N, C-alpha and C positions, 0 to 999 in steps of 0.2 A: 083637194090640194094638188093631185096629179094633173087635173085639168088646167089649173092655174099655171103650173110649170110648163105644160105642153103649149099653152097659149103664149107664154113669154118666149119660149124657144122659137115658136113659129113666127112671132112678130120680129124677133131678132134675125131669123133667116130671111124673112121678107125684106127687112131694111137693108141687109147686106147684099141681097140680090139686086135691090133697086140702086145700090151704089155703083153698079156696072154702067148705068146710063149717065150721060153727062148732065142732063137736066136735073135729075133727082139728086145727084151728088152735090150740085150747087146749093140745094135747099137743105140737105141732110148733114153736110159736112161743114163745120165752122172754118176749118183750114182752107177749103176751097173757096168759101165766101170771102175770106180775108185776102186770099192770094190775088184776086183781081183788083183790089182797091189800091188807089194811088196814095202813097205815103208822103211824097214831096211834090213840090211844084215842078212843072215841066220845063221851066226856064233853066238854062245853064248858069250856074253861079261860079264866078271866078274871083280869086283873090287879087287885090291890087298889085302886090309884090309877090312873086313866086318864092316859095320856100326853098332855100338851098341848104343842104346838110353837107358839112365838110368833115372829112376824116381827121383833119388836123385840129379840130376844135379841142382845146385843152380841157381836161376834166376839171381842173380847178376853176375854170370860168363858167362852168355849167351851174344851173340852179342847185343849191345844196340839197342833198337828199335828206329825208327824214330818218335816215338810218344812223345808228351809233357810229361815231368816228373816233380815231385816235391820231396822235401826232407822232411821227417817226422822224428822228433827226439823223441824217447821214453826213458824217464829216470825212473830208479827204485829208489824209495824214500829211502829205506834202502837197498843199494846194498849188495849182497853176492858174494863171489868168485865162487859160484856154476855155473858150465857150463851147468846144466840141465834146466836152465830157458832161453828160446830163443824166438825170434820173427819169425813169419812165414808170408809169403805173398803167397796167393792162395794155402795154404797147404804145401809150400816148406820151409824148415828151412833156415833162412837167416843168423842170427847172435845171439850170446848169450849175456847175460847181465853181464859178468864177469868184465867189466870195468865200470858198472853202467849205461851206456846209449848206445843206438843203433841209428845210422843214417840209415834210410831206404829210398831208392829211389823208389817211388811209381808212378804208372800210373793210369789214370782215370779208375775206375771199379775194381781195385785190392781189395782183401779182406785180411785185416790184423788182426792177432791174436797174443796173447802172451801165450806161452805154459808154465804153471807152474805146470803141472800135477805131476811132480816128486819132487816138493818142498813141504816140510811138514809144513812150517810156512806161515802165511798170507803175501802177497806181495801187494805193492801199486806202481802204475806207473802213470806218468804224460806224456801226449802226447802234444808236442809242434809243431805247424805248422809255418814254416818260412814265414813271410810276409802276413799271413792271406789269402793265395791263394787257400785254400780249403773250400768248404762249408760243407763237412763232412770228417773226424771228426772235431769238433770245437777245437780251440786252448785252452789248459789248461784242457783237458778232464782227469779226474781222474778215474783210473780203479783199483778196489780192487778184488783180487782173492786169494783163498786158495786151494791148491791141485787141481787146475782146469785150464781150458783154458779161459783167459780173451779176450773178443772180442773188438777190436777197431772198426771194421766194414768195410763197403764198402767205398772206396775212391771216393769222388765226387769233381771235379774241379769247380771253379766259372766260 
């Protein structure tokens, strides 16, 4: 039994010592064998149209995620036809308040704000949550802002 153990340890030491040479490593190591193989063709592949990613791409125009979503309705109490007042989700402009209210599709963890920085008069908004399915923001939240950004906050599902 001891001879078998000594034989195994000596074979292991011999194999590890042989790994110091480049030629033996190529035959004994599977990783080194695969390292030299070509995976793709040598020719350069180019797309016909280059991909351009824009920071201004609206979230609502992106492919819908497979995540659970909720609808948030934000109403302006004294609406103006000014298109410079808009709602943002995660910093991206979604919709303006020219019709008095905005329906927002939100996901858990989104950060929602109302940008009134270009509006010179005070503005008030009411946030309505359909079905009470959100723990934050609460239904009926009143936001007042003047020439500033009003924060609705981070969306949290129940």
